[in-house]
ROFIVEX-958598 format. One record per atom (N, C-alpha, C): residue number from 1; x, y, z; atom name. Coordinates in pm, 1 decimal. Layout:
% residues N
+------+----------+----------+----------+------+
: timi :       c1 :       c2 :       c3 : dose :
+------+----------+----------+----------+------+
:  NUM :        X :        Y :        Z :   CA :
...
+------+----------+----------+----------+------+
//
This chain:
% residues 149
+------+----------+----------+----------+------+
: timi :       c1 :       c2 :       c3 : dose :
+------+----------+----------+----------+------+
:    1 :   9967.8 :  -8101.1 :  15446.4 :    N :
:    1 :   9978.5 :  -8104.6 :  15301.6 :   CA :
:    1 :   9841.4 :  -8111.3 :  15234.9 :    C :
:    2 :   9748.2 :  -8188.9 :  15290.1 :    N :
:    2 :   9616.9 :  -8200.3 :  15226.9 :   CA :
:    2 :   9544.8 :  -8066.2 :  15226.0 :    C :
:    3 :   9560.0 :  -7988.0 :  15332.9 :    N :
:    3 :   9495.6 :  -7855.7 :  15335.2 :   CA :
:    3 :   9562.3 :  -7761.7 :  15235.5 :    C :
:    4 :   9693.2 :  -7778.3 :  15213.6 :    N :
:    4 :   9761.5 :  -7697.5 :  15112.3 :   CA :
:    4 :   9709.3 :  -7731.0 :  14973.1 :    C :
:    5 :   9685.1 :  -7857.5 :  14948.0 :    N :
:    5 :   9631.4 :  -7898.0 :  14817.3 :   CA :
:    5 :   9491.6 :  -7840.7 :  14798.7 :    C :
:    6 :   9411.0 :  -7844.3 :  14904.5 :    N :
:    6 :   9277.9 :  -7782.2 :  14899.6 :   CA :
:    6 :   9292.2 :  -7634.5 :  14863.2 :    C :
:    7 :   9381.0 :  -7564.2 :  14930.2 :    N :
:    7 :   9401.0 :  -7420.8 :  14905.3 :   CA :
:    7 :   9446.8 :  -7393.6 :  14762.3 :    C :
:    8 :   9537.5 :  -7475.2 :  14714.1 :    N :
:    8 :   9584.7 :  -7458.3 :  14576.6 :   CA :
:    8 :   9470.8 :  -7488.0 :  14478.2 :    C :
:    9 :   9384.4 :  -7582.0 :  14512.2 :    N :
:    9 :   9267.2 :  -7609.5 :  14428.8 :   CA :
:    9 :   9175.9 :  -7487.8 :  14419.9 :    C :
:   10 :   9157.3 :  -7419.1 :  14531.5 :    N :
:   10 :   9076.7 :  -7296.3 :  14533.9 :   CA :
:   10 :   9141.9 :  -7190.2 :  14444.4 :    C :
:   11 :   9273.8 :  -7174.9 :  14459.8 :    N :
:   11 :   9347.0 :  -7074.8 :  14381.4 :   CA :
:   11 :   9343.4 :  -7109.3 :  14232.9 :    C :
:   12 :   9364.3 :  -7236.0 :  14199.7 :    N :
:   12 :   9360.5 :  -7278.3 :  14059.9 :   CA :
:   12 :   9223.2 :  -7250.0 :  13999.2 :    C :
:   13 :   9118.0 :  -7284.7 :  14071.5 :    N :
:   13 :   8982.5 :  -7257.0 :  14025.1 :   CA :
:   13 :   8965.1 :  -7107.3 :  13999.4 :    C :
:   14 :   9008.6 :  -7025.5 :  14095.1 :    N :
:   14 :   8994.7 :  -6880.0 :  14082.2 :   CA :
:   14 :   9074.3 :  -6826.8 :  13963.1 :    C :
:   15 :   9191.2 :  -6881.8 :  13940.9 :    N :
:   15 :   9274.8 :  -6834.8 :  13830.8 :   CA :
:   15 :   9212.8 :  -6863.7 :  13694.6 :    C :
:   16 :   9151.3 :  -6980.0 :  13680.1 :    N :
:   16 :   9099.5 :  -7016.4 :  13547.9 :   CA :
:   16 :   8956.6 :  -6970.9 :  13523.7 :    C :
:   17 :   8883.2 :  -6936.3 :  13629.8 :    N :
:   17 :   8743.7 :  -6895.2 :  13611.0 :   CA :
:   17 :   8717.3 :  -6750.6 :  13651.0 :    C :
:   18 :   8810.5 :  -6687.5 :  13720.6 :    N :
:   18 :   8791.9 :  -6553.4 :  13775.9 :   CA :
:   18 :   8673.8 :  -6548.4 :  13872.3 :    C :
:   19 :   8643.8 :  -6662.3 :  13934.9 :    N :
:   19 :   8542.1 :  -6671.4 :  14039.0 :   CA :
:   19 :   8595.1 :  -6763.2 :  14148.8 :    C :
:   20 :   8523.6 :  -6768.2 :  14258.0 :    N :
:   20 :   8557.7 :  -6863.6 :  14363.9 :   CA :
:   20 :   8467.7 :  -6985.4 :  14350.4 :    C :
:   21 :   8518.1 :  -7103.7 :  14385.0 :    N :
:   21 :   8436.4 :  -7223.8 :  14367.0 :   CA :
:   21 :   8314.2 :  -7228.5 :  14458.5 :    C :
:   22 :   8327.3 :  -7175.5 :  14577.5 :    N :
:   22 :   8217.1 :  -7177.3 :  14672.7 :   CA :
:   22 :   8168.6 :  -7034.1 :  14687.7 :    C :
:   23 :   8050.6 :  -7007.4 :  14633.1 :    N :
:   23 :   7998.4 :  -6872.0 :  14633.0 :   CA :
:   23 :   7852.3 :  -6876.7 :  14674.9 :    C :
:   24 :   7805.6 :  -6771.1 :  14734.4 :    N :
:   24 :   7666.7 :  -6765.0 :  14775.3 :   CA :
:   24 :   7631.2 :  -6626.3 :  14821.8 :    C :
:   25 :   7504.9 :  -6605.4 :  14857.3 :    N :
:   25 :   7459.0 :  -6471.6 :  14895.0 :   CA :
:   25 :   7511.6 :  -6424.1 :  15031.0 :    C :
:   26 :   7555.7 :  -6518.3 :  15116.3 :    N :
:   26 :   7607.7 :  -6479.4 :  15247.6 :   CA :
:   26 :   7706.0 :  -6585.7 :  15296.4 :    C :
:   27 :   7770.0 :  -6557.4 :  15407.8 :    N :
:   27 :   7873.0 :  -6646.7 :  15461.7 :   CA :
:   27 :   7817.8 :  -6784.9 :  15496.7 :    C :
:   28 :   7696.9 :  -6789.4 :  15550.9 :    N :
:   28 :   7637.5 :  -6917.8 :  15587.7 :   CA :
:   28 :   7613.9 :  -7005.5 :  15465.0 :    C :
:   29 :   7563.3 :  -6946.7 :  15358.2 :    N :
:   29 :   7539.5 :  -7022.7 :  15234.5 :   CA :
:   29 :   7671.3 :  -7075.4 :  15178.2 :    C :
:   30 :   7775.9 :  -6992.0 :  15182.4 :    N :
:   30 :   7907.2 :  -7033.6 :  15133.1 :   CA :
:   30 :   7960.2 :  -7147.8 :  15219.6 :    C :
:   31 :   7950.3 :  -7134.0 :  15350.9 :    N :
:   31 :   7998.5 :  -7237.6 :  15442.1 :   CA :
:   31 :   7927.1 :  -7370.6 :  15417.8 :    C :
:   32 :   7795.6 :  -7366.3 :  15394.7 :    N :
:   32 :   7721.2 :  -7489.3 :  15365.8 :   CA :
:   32 :   7772.3 :  -7556.0 :  15238.7 :    C :
:   33 :   7803.1 :  -7475.9 :  15136.1 :    N :
:   33 :   7856.2 :  -7532.4 :  15012.0 :   CA :
:   33 :   7994.1 :  -7593.3 :  15034.1 :    C :
:   34 :   8077.0 :  -7528.7 :  15114.7 :    N :
:   34 :   8209.8 :  -7582.8 :  15144.7 :   CA :
:   34 :   8197.1 :  -7715.6 :  15217.0 :    C :
:   35 :   8111.7 :  -7721.6 :  15318.6 :    N :
:   35 :   8094.3 :  -7844.1 :  15397.9 :   CA :
:   35 :   8044.4 :  -7959.4 :  15311.1 :    C :
:   36 :   7959.8 :  -7928.7 :  15212.8 :    N :
:   36 :   7908.3 :  -8032.4 :  15122.2 :   CA :
:   36 :   8001.1 :  -8056.4 :  15002.9 :    C :
:   37 :   8100.1 :  -7969.4 :  14986.3 :    N :
:   37 :   8188.9 :  -7980.8 :  14869.7 :   CA :
:   37 :   8115.4 :  -7951.1 :  14741.0 :    C :
:   38 :   8022.1 :  -7859.5 :  14745.8 :    N :
:   38 :   7932.3 :  -7830.6 :  14633.9 :   CA :
:   38 :   7982.6 :  -7710.4 :  14553.2 :    C :
:   39 :   8031.4 :  -7737.2 :  14433.1 :    N :
:   39 :   8073.9 :  -7629.9 :  14343.2 :   CA :
:   39 :   8054.7 :  -7676.5 :  14200.6 :    C :
:   40 :   8045.2 :  -7580.8 :  14110.1 :    N :
:   40 :   8028.1 :  -7612.2 :  13968.4 :   CA :
:   40 :   8141.6 :  -7549.5 :  13890.1 :    C :
:   41 :   8205.8 :  -7629.6 :  13808.6 :    N :
:   41 :   8311.4 :  -7579.9 :  13721.7 :   CA :
:   41 :   8248.5 :  -7545.8 :  13587.5 :    C :
:   42 :   8275.7 :  -7426.5 :  13535.6 :    N :
:   42 :   8218.2 :  -7389.7 :  13405.3 :   CA :
:   42 :   8253.1 :  -7492.3 :  13297.7 :    C :
:   43 :   8157.6 :  -7524.6 :  13210.3 :    N :
:   43 :   8179.7 :  -7630.2 :  13110.5 :   CA :
:   43 :   8289.6 :  -7599.2 :  13008.8 :    C :
:   44 :   8325.6 :  -7471.0 :  12992.3 :    N :
:   44 :   8430.5 :  -7438.8 :  12895.3 :   CA :
:   44 :   8570.7 :  -7471.7 :  12947.3 :    C :
:   45 :   8583.3 :  -7505.3 :  13075.2 :    N :
:   45 :   8712.5 :  -7546.5 :  13131.8 :   CA :
:   45 :   8740.9 :  -7688.3 :  13081.2 :    C :
:   46 :   8862.6 :  -7713.7 :  13032.8 :    N :
:   46 :   8894.8 :  -7848.2 :  12982.9 :   CA :
:   46 :   8861.6 :  -7957.6 :  13085.7 :    C :
:   47 :   8810.6 :  -8069.5 :  13036.3 :    N :
:   47 :   8768.2 :  -8180.4 :  13124.1 :   CA :
:   47 :   8880.1 :  -8226.7 :  13215.9 :    C :
:   48 :   9002.0 :  -8232.9 :  13164.9 :    N :
:   48 :   9114.3 :  -8277.6 :  13248.2 :   CA :
:   48 :   9138.7 :  -8180.7 :  13363.5 :    C :
:   49 :   9123.1 :  -8052.2 :  13338.3 :    N :
:   49 :   9141.3 :  -7953.0 :  13443.8 :   CA :
:   49 :   9024.6 :  -7959.4 :  13542.6 :    C :
:   50 :   8903.7 :  -7979.7 :  13492.7 :    N :
:   50 :   8788.2 :  -7998.0 :  13581.7 :   CA :
:   50 :   8813.3 :  -8115.6 :  13675.8 :    C :
:   51 :   8866.7 :  -8223.8 :  13619.7 :    N :
:   51 :   8895.5 :  -8342.6 :  13699.1 :   CA :
:   51 :   8999.2 :  -8312.9 :  13807.1 :    C :
:   52 :   9107.3 :  -8245.0 :  13770.8 :    N :
:   52 :   9212.1 :  -8214.6 :  13867.5 :   CA :
:   52 :   9158.5 :  -8126.4 :  13979.9 :    C :
:   53 :   9084.6 :  -8022.7 :  13945.7 :    N :
:   53 :   9028.4 :  -7934.7 :  14048.0 :   CA :
:   53 :   8936.2 :  -8013.1 :  14140.6 :    C :
:   54 :   8854.8 :  -8099.0 :  14084.1 :    N :
:   54 :   8764.8 :  -8181.9 :  14164.4 :   CA :
:   54 :   8842.9 :  -8270.8 :  14261.2 :    C :
:   55 :   8952.0 :  -8327.9 :  14213.7 :    N :
:   55 :   9034.7 :  -8412.8 :  14299.9 :   CA :
:   55 :   9103.8 :  -8331.7 :  14409.5 :    C :
:   56 :   9139.1 :  -8207.8 :  14378.6 :    N :
:   56 :   9203.5 :  -8120.7 :  14476.9 :   CA :
:   56 :   9104.0 :  -8071.3 :  14581.7 :    C :
:   57 :   8976.8 :  -8058.9 :  14542.8 :    N :
:   57 :   8873.8 :  -8010.2 :  14634.4 :   CA :
:   57 :   8789.1 :  -8123.2 :  14692.4 :    C :
:   58 :   8843.8 :  -8244.2 :  14692.3 :    N :
:   58 :   8776.6 :  -8358.0 :  14755.4 :   CA :
:   58 :   8766.8 :  -8331.4 :  14905.4 :    C :
:   59 :   8648.3 :  -8351.3 :  14962.1 :    N :
:   59 :   8626.4 :  -8319.4 :  15103.2 :   CA :
:   59 :   8715.3 :  -8398.5 :  15198.6 :    C :
:   60 :   8721.8 :  -8528.1 :  15182.4 :    N :
:   60 :   8799.2 :  -8612.3 :  15273.9 :   CA :
:   60 :   8948.3 :  -8597.9 :  15243.2 :    C :
:   61 :   9026.2 :  -8542.5 :  15336.5 :    N :
:   61 :   9169.3 :  -8522.9 :  15311.4 :   CA :
:   61 :   9243.4 :  -8652.8 :  15279.3 :    C :
:   62 :   9193.4 :  -8765.0 :  15331.4 :    N :
:   62 :   9258.4 :  -8894.1 :  15305.6 :   CA :
:   62 :   9236.9 :  -8940.6 :  15162.3 :    C :
:   63 :   9130.8 :  -8890.2 :  15099.8 :    N :
:   63 :   9100.7 :  -8927.7 :  14961.0 :   CA :
:   63 :   9145.3 :  -8821.7 :  14860.6 :    C :
:   64 :   9189.0 :  -8706.8 :  14911.2 :    N :
:   64 :   9231.6 :  -8595.9 :  14825.0 :   CA :
:   64 :   9358.8 :  -8634.0 :  14750.2 :    C :
:   65 :   9371.6 :  -8584.3 :  14628.9 :    N :
:   65 :   9489.2 :  -8611.1 :  14546.3 :   CA :
:   65 :   9615.3 :  -8560.2 :  14618.1 :    C :
:   66 :   9726.4 :  -8629.1 :  14599.3 :    N :
:   66 :   9853.4 :  -8590.1 :  14660.3 :   CA :
:   66 :   9941.0 :  -8519.5 :  14556.4 :    C :
:   67 :  10047.0 :  -8457.1 :  14601.5 :    N :
:   67 :  10136.6 :  -8388.2 :  14508.1 :   CA :
:   67 :  10196.7 :  -8485.6 :  14406.1 :    C :
:   68 :  10247.2 :  -8602.8 :  14447.6 :    N :
:   68 :  10297.5 :  -8696.1 :  14344.7 :   CA :
:   68 :  10189.9 :  -8735.1 :  14243.1 :    C :
:   69 :  10065.1 :  -8749.9 :  14289.1 :    N :
:   69 :   9956.3 :  -8782.9 :  14197.2 :   CA :
:   69 :   9924.9 :  -8665.4 :  14105.0 :    C :
:   70 :   9932.4 :  -8542.8 :  14158.3 :    N :
:   70 :   9910.1 :  -8424.5 :  14075.3 :   CA :
:   70 :  10013.6 :  -8421.0 :  13962.8 :    C :
:   71 :  10137.9 :  -8452.8 :  13997.2 :    N :
:   71 :  10245.6 :  -8448.6 :  13897.3 :   CA :
:   71 :  10228.2 :  -8554.3 :  13789.4 :    C :
:   72 :  10144.6 :  -8653.4 :  13813.6 :    N :
:   72 :  10115.9 :  -8756.4 :  13714.5 :   CA :
:   72 :   9980.5 :  -8737.1 :  13645.8 :    C :
:   73 :   9907.8 :  -8635.2 :  13689.1 :    N :
:   73 :   9774.8 :  -8610.4 :  13632.9 :   CA :
:   73 :   9788.8 :  -8563.7 :  13487.1 :    C :
:   74 :   9700.6 :  -8610.1 :  13399.0 :    N :
:   74 :   9708.7 :  -8571.6 :  13257.2 :   CA :
:   74 :   9710.4 :  -8420.2 :  13233.5 :    C :
:   75 :   9631.7 :  -8342.0 :  13310.5 :    N :
:   75 :   9633.2 :  -8198.2 :  13288.2 :   CA :
:   75 :   9769.9 :  -8139.6 :  13323.2 :    C :
:   76 :   9827.8 :  -8184.1 :  13432.6 :    N :
:   76 :   9959.5 :  -8135.2 :  13474.1 :   CA :
:   76 :  10065.2 :  -8171.2 :  13370.1 :    C :
:   77 :  10050.8 :  -8288.1 :  13311.4 :    N :
:   77 :  10146.5 :  -8333.4 :  13210.3 :   CA :
:   77 :  10123.1 :  -8268.0 :  13073.8 :    C :
:   78 :  10014.4 :  -8193.3 :  13061.4 :    N :
:   78 :   9990.2 :  -8120.2 :  12937.7 :   CA :
:   78 :   9896.0 :  -8187.8 :  12841.1 :    C :
:   79 :   9824.1 :  -8289.9 :  12886.1 :    N :
:   79 :   9728.9 :  -8359.9 :  12799.4 :   CA :
:   79 :   9592.7 :  -8294.5 :  12817.1 :    C :
:   80 :   9532.3 :  -8252.8 :  12707.6 :    N :
:   80 :   9398.7 :  -8193.7 :  12712.6 :   CA :
:   80 :   9304.2 :  -8272.4 :  12623.7 :    C :
:   81 :   9180.5 :  -8286.7 :  12672.1 :    N :
:   81 :   9082.3 :  -8359.1 :  12590.6 :   CA :
:   81 :   8981.4 :  -8265.3 :  12525.7 :    C :
:   82 :   8991.3 :  -8136.0 :  12550.4 :    N :
:   82 :   8903.6 :  -8039.7 :  12485.1 :   CA :
:   82 :   8987.2 :  -7922.1 :  12437.0 :    C :
:   83 :   8943.8 :  -7857.1 :  12330.7 :    N :
:   83 :   9021.7 :  -7742.5 :  12281.2 :   CA :
:   83 :   9015.9 :  -7625.7 :  12378.0 :    C :
:   84 :   9117.5 :  -7540.9 :  12370.8 :    N :
:   84 :   9120.3 :  -7419.4 :  12453.1 :   CA :
:   84 :   9012.9 :  -7322.9 :  12403.5 :    C :
:   85 :   8970.8 :  -7235.7 :  12494.6 :    N :
:   85 :   8877.1 :  -7131.8 :  12454.3 :   CA :
:   85 :   8945.0 :  -7039.0 :  12355.1 :    C :
:   86 :   8866.0 :  -6989.9 :  12262.9 :    N :
:   86 :   8918.8 :  -6889.0 :  12172.4 :   CA :
:   86 :   8903.0 :  -6753.3 :  12238.3 :    C :
:   87 :   8973.1 :  -6654.1 :  12187.9 :    N :
:   87 :   8958.7 :  -6519.5 :  12242.5 :   CA :
:   87 :   8815.4 :  -6470.7 :  12227.5 :    C :
:   88 :   8748.4 :  -6508.7 :  12117.7 :    N :
:   88 :   8610.3 :  -6465.7 :  12097.5 :   CA :
:   88 :   8518.2 :  -6520.6 :  12205.3 :    C :
:   89 :   8540.3 :  -6646.2 :  12249.9 :    N :
:   89 :   8452.3 :  -6703.7 :  12351.0 :   CA :
:   89 :   8476.2 :  -6640.1 :  12486.7 :    C :
:   90 :   8595.8 :  -6585.8 :  12510.7 :    N :
:   90 :   8622.5 :  -6519.2 :  12637.4 :   CA :
:   90 :   8563.4 :  -6378.9 :  12641.4 :    C :
:   91 :   8544.9 :  -6317.3 :  12525.7 :    N :
:   91 :   8500.2 :  -6179.1 :  12522.5 :   CA :
:   91 :   8366.1 :  -6159.0 :  12590.8 :    C :
:   92 :   8270.8 :  -6248.2 :  12569.4 :    N :
:   92 :   8139.7 :  -6230.6 :  12629.8 :   CA :
:   92 :   8133.9 :  -6287.0 :  12770.7 :    C :
:   93 :   8226.2 :  -6371.5 :  12808.7 :    N :
:   93 :   8222.6 :  -6435.0 :  12939.4 :   CA :
:   93 :   8263.2 :  -6341.6 :  13052.3 :    C :
:   94 :   8341.6 :  -6240.2 :  13022.8 :    N :
:   94 :   8401.1 :  -6160.6 :  13129.6 :   CA :
:   94 :   8378.3 :  -6011.2 :  13110.4 :    C :
:   95 :   8257.5 :  -5972.9 :  13077.1 :    N :
:   95 :   8226.1 :  -5831.1 :  13062.9 :   CA :
:   95 :   8206.4 :  -5770.4 :  13201.0 :    C :
:   96 :   8265.8 :  -5653.7 :  13222.6 :    N :
:   96 :   8248.2 :  -5579.8 :  13347.0 :   CA :
:   96 :   8191.8 :  -5443.3 :  13308.6 :    C :
:   97 :   8081.7 :  -5404.9 :  13372.6 :    N :
:   97 :   8015.5 :  -5279.2 :  13338.4 :   CA :
:   97 :   8070.1 :  -5164.4 :  13424.2 :    C :
:   98 :   8050.0 :  -5043.4 :  13375.9 :    N :
:   98 :   8092.0 :  -4925.2 :  13451.6 :   CA :
:   98 :   8018.3 :  -4917.4 :  13586.2 :    C :
:   99 :   7885.8 :  -4943.3 :  13592.0 :    N :
:   99 :   7819.8 :  -4941.8 :  13723.6 :   CA :
:   99 :   7879.3 :  -5046.2 :  13820.6 :    C :
:  100 :   7917.5 :  -5162.2 :  13768.5 :    N :
:  100 :   7978.4 :  -5264.4 :  13853.7 :   CA :
:  100 :   8113.0 :  -5215.9 :  13907.2 :    C :
:  101 :   8189.4 :  -5150.3 :  13822.9 :    N :
:  101 :   8317.5 :  -5093.4 :  13865.2 :   CA :
:  101 :   8293.7 :  -4985.2 :  13969.8 :    C :
:  102 :   8199.1 :  -4895.3 :  13941.2 :    N :
:  102 :   8170.5 :  -4784.7 :  14032.7 :   CA :
:  102 :   8122.8 :  -4832.8 :  14169.4 :    C :
:  103 :   8047.6 :  -4942.1 :  14172.2 :    N :
:  103 :   7995.4 :  -4992.5 :  14299.7 :   CA :
:  103 :   8098.3 :  -5074.6 :  14376.7 :    C :
:  104 :   8216.7 :  -5090.9 :  14321.0 :    N :
:  104 :   8323.6 :  -5165.8 :  14388.2 :   CA :
:  104 :   8450.0 :  -5079.8 :  14398.4 :    C :
:  105 :   8432.6 :  -4955.9 :  14444.7 :    N :
:  105 :   8546.3 :  -4863.4 :  14453.4 :   CA :
:  105 :   8654.7 :  -4915.1 :  14547.9 :    C :
:  106 :   8615.7 :  -4990.1 :  14651.6 :    N :
:  106 :   8716.3 :  -5046.6 :  14742.2 :   CA :
:  106 :   8801.6 :  -5151.0 :  14671.3 :    C :
:  107 :   8741.5 :  -5228.1 :  14583.0 :    N :
:  107 :   8816.8 :  -5326.4 :  14505.1 :   CA :
:  107 :   8913.7 :  -5254.0 :  14411.5 :    C :
:  108 :   8865.3 :  -5147.3 :  14348.7 :    N :
:  108 :   8950.7 :  -5067.3 :  14260.3 :   CA :
:  108 :   9068.8 :  -5011.6 :  14339.6 :    C :
:  109 :   9043.4 :  -4962.2 :  14460.2 :    N :
:  109 :   9152.1 :  -4910.3 :  14545.0 :   CA :
:  109 :   9255.0 :  -5018.3 :  14574.4 :    C :
:  110 :   9207.7 :  -5137.8 :  14603.0 :    N :
:  110 :   9300.5 :  -5249.0 :  14630.6 :   CA :
:  110 :   9383.1 :  -5283.9 :  14506.7 :    C :
:  111 :   9320.4 :  -5282.2 :  14390.1 :    N :
:  111 :   9394.0 :  -5311.0 :  14267.5 :   CA :
:  111 :   9496.5 :  -5201.1 :  14239.2 :    C :
:  112 :   9462.8 :  -5078.9 :  14271.2 :    N :
:  112 :   9558.9 :  -4968.6 :  14255.2 :   CA :
:  112 :   9679.3 :  -4991.2 :  14345.8 :    C :
:  113 :   9655.4 :  -5045.0 :  14466.2 :    N :
:  113 :   9766.2 :  -5075.9 :  14557.4 :   CA :
:  113 :   9858.7 :  -5182.7 :  14499.0 :    C :
:  114 :   9803.8 :  -5267.3 :  14410.6 :    N :
:  114 :   9885.4 :  -5371.4 :  14346.6 :   CA :
:  114 :   9967.6 :  -5315.8 :  14231.1 :    C :
:  115 :   9946.8 :  -5186.6 :  14196.3 :    N :
:  115 :  10033.5 :  -5125.2 :  14097.1 :   CA :
:  115 :   9967.8 :  -5073.7 :  13970.3 :    C :
:  116 :   9836.8 :  -5094.6 :  13955.1 :    N :
:  116 :   9771.4 :  -5043.9 :  13835.5 :   CA :
:  116 :   9748.0 :  -4893.6 :  13848.6 :    C :
:  117 :   9776.0 :  -4819.9 :  13744.3 :    N :
:  117 :   9738.2 :  -4678.8 :  13736.5 :   CA :
:  117 :   9589.1 :  -4674.1 :  13704.8 :    C :
:  118 :   9520.2 :  -4568.5 :  13749.1 :    N :
:  118 :   9374.7 :  -4558.7 :  13732.2 :   CA :
:  118 :   9331.4 :  -4576.1 :  13586.5 :    C :
:  119 :   9393.2 :  -4504.2 :  13494.4 :    N :
:  119 :   9350.2 :  -4510.7 :  13354.3 :   CA :
:  119 :   9379.1 :  -4648.0 :  13294.0 :    C :
:  120 :   9494.4 :  -4703.4 :  13325.2 :    N :
:  120 :   9530.5 :  -4836.9 :  13276.2 :   CA :
:  120 :   9431.5 :  -4941.1 :  13328.8 :    C :
:  121 :   9398.8 :  -4931.1 :  13457.3 :    N :
:  121 :   9306.7 :  -5025.7 :  13519.7 :   CA :
:  121 :   9169.1 :  -5017.5 :  13454.5 :    C :
:  122 :   9118.1 :  -4896.6 :  13434.5 :    N :
:  122 :   8986.6 :  -4880.8 :  13372.1 :   CA :
:  122 :   8986.4 :  -4937.1 :  13230.1 :    C :
:  123 :   9092.1 :  -4910.2 :  13153.4 :    N :
:  123 :   9101.5 :  -4963.8 :  13017.3 :   CA :
:  123 :   9097.5 :  -5115.5 :  13018.4 :    C :
:  124 :   9171.4 :  -5177.2 :  13109.7 :    N :
:  124 :   9174.5 :  -5323.9 :  13115.4 :   CA :
:  124 :   9041.1 :  -5380.8 :  13161.3 :    C :
:  125 :   8977.5 :  -5317.4 :  13260.0 :    N :
:  125 :   8849.0 :  -5368.3 :  13308.7 :   CA :
:  125 :   8738.8 :  -5356.9 :  13204.6 :    C :
:  126 :   8745.6 :  -5255.8 :  13119.6 :    N :
:  126 :   8642.4 :  -5236.6 :  13016.8 :   CA :
:  126 :   8675.1 :  -5307.7 :  12885.8 :    C :
:  127 :   8795.2 :  -5363.4 :  12875.2 :    N :
:  127 :   8835.0 :  -5436.6 :  12755.0 :   CA :
:  127 :   8745.7 :  -5559.5 :  12739.9 :    C :
:  128 :   8717.1 :  -5598.4 :  12616.8 :    N :
:  128 :   8631.5 :  -5714.8 :  12592.7 :   CA :
:  128 :   8702.4 :  -5847.0 :  12620.2 :    C :
:  129 :   8833.9 :  -5846.5 :  12619.3 :    N :
:  129 :   8908.8 :  -5970.9 :  12640.1 :   CA :
:  129 :   8944.9 :  -5989.6 :  12786.3 :    C :
:  130 :   8962.2 :  -6115.9 :  12824.8 :    N :
:  130 :   9003.2 :  -6147.5 :  12960.7 :   CA :
:  130 :   9146.3 :  -6101.5 :  12980.5 :    C :
:  131 :   9175.9 :  -6049.1 :  13099.1 :    N :
:  131 :   9311.2 :  -6006.4 :  13132.0 :   CA :
:  131 :   9330.3 :  -6016.1 :  13282.8 :    C :
:  132 :   9451.3 :  -5987.8 :  13328.3 :    N :
:  132 :   9484.6 :  -6002.8 :  13469.6 :   CA :
:  132 :   9402.3 :  -5908.1 :  13557.5 :    C :
:  133 :   9382.0 :  -5785.4 :  13513.9 :    N :
:  133 :   9304.7 :  -5689.8 :  13593.8 :   CA :
:  133 :   9162.3 :  -5740.9 :  13616.9 :    C :
:  134 :   9101.0 :  -5797.0 :  13512.1 :    N :
:  134 :   8964.9 :  -5850.5 :  13526.2 :   CA :
:  134 :   8961.2 :  -5969.9 :  13621.0 :    C :
:  135 :   9059.4 :  -6056.3 :  13610.6 :    N :
:  135 :   9063.7 :  -6173.3 :  13698.5 :   CA :
:  135 :   9077.0 :  -6129.1 :  13844.1 :    C :
:  136 :   9168.3 :  -6035.9 :  13870.2 :    N :
:  136 :   9185.8 :  -5985.8 :  14006.3 :   CA :
:  136 :   9059.3 :  -5915.4 :  14055.0 :    C :
:  137 :   8996.8 :  -5836.0 :  13968.7 :    N :
:  137 :   8874.8 :  -5764.8 :  14005.9 :   CA :
:  137 :   8766.5 :  -5864.0 :  14047.4 :    C :
:  138 :   8742.4 :  -5965.5 :  13964.1 :    N :
:  138 :   8635.2 :  -6061.8 :  13991.7 :   CA :
:  138 :   8661.5 :  -6140.5 :  14119.9 :    C :
:  139 :   8784.0 :  -6189.3 :  14135.4 :    N :
:  139 :   8815.6 :  -6269.6 :  14254.3 :   CA :
:  139 :   8808.7 :  -6182.8 :  14379.6 :    C :
:  140 :   8862.8 :  -6062.3 :  14374.7 :    N :
:  140 :   8861.6 :  -5973.5 :  14490.9 :   CA :
:  140 :   8719.8 :  -5932.3 :  14526.1 :    C :
:  141 :   8639.0 :  -5904.1 :  14424.3 :    N :
:  141 :   8499.4 :  -5865.2 :  14448.2 :   CA :
:  141 :   8423.0 :  -5978.5 :  14515.9 :    C :
:  142 :   8443.0 :  -6098.9 :  14468.6 :    N :
:  142 :   8371.8 :  -6212.2 :  14528.8 :   CA :
:  142 :   8425.0 :  -6245.2 :  14666.9 :    C :
:  143 :   8554.2 :  -6232.0 :  14687.2 :    N :
:  143 :   8611.6 :  -6257.3 :  14819.5 :   CA :
:  143 :   8558.3 :  -6153.1 :  14919.1 :    C :
:  144 :   8543.5 :  -6030.3 :  14875.8 :    N :
:  144 :   8489.2 :  -5923.8 :  14961.2 :   CA :
:  144 :   8346.5 :  -5958.8 :  15002.5 :    C :
:  145 :   8269.3 :  -6007.7 :  14908.1 :    N :
:  145 :   8130.5 :  -6043.4 :  14936.0 :   CA :
:  145 :   8125.4 :  -6154.5 :  15041.6 :    C :
:  146 :   8218.4 :  -6249.2 :  15032.2 :    N :
:  146 :   8220.8 :  -6360.4 :  15126.8 :   CA :
:  146 :   8261.9 :  -6312.7 :  15265.3 :    C :
:  147 :   8362.7 :  -6228.1 :  15274.0 :    N :
:  147 :   8414.0 :  -6187.2 :  15403.4 :   CA :
:  147 :   8329.2 :  -6078.7 :  15469.0 :    C :
:  148 :   8255.1 :  -6004.0 :  15388.6 :    N :
:  148 :   8175.9 :  -5893.8 :  15444.4 :   CA :
:  148 :   8029.4 :  -5928.4 :  15463.8 :    C :
:  149 :   7985.2 :  -6034.3 :  15403.9 :    N :
:  149 :   7841.2 :  -6051.5 :  15414.0 :   CA :
:  149 :   7798.3 :  -6187.9 :  15396.6 :    C :
+------+----------+----------+----------+------+
//
């Protein structure tokens, strides 16, 4: 169960930031960050959610938050201590350039396998607002970097 909570913490982080919590230039650098539990949550993420993710990614499984504790956590219960991001603040945070898209043709192919049509996918990736295609693109691109290099 503790490893499942760790995994869900990774997924939750990826869902809200469109990045992976442990990132680096190569596999060894990423592994060192994982072993040290070293990650940074973007400051625009609500404090309660930052706290929950931190508790889920606690290194010692015996000290990691449990499912009953998660269900009692303020973020899970819907209590927030900071306002949500506005659409305007997301617009500059998640820009994807055409060269970045072109240099990740394998990621685009994988997203097409998930059901996006080419034109629809390009429109969503170039849109100024955050959307599901951008989140999948960013997470898949970073996961590829971790597994390939």
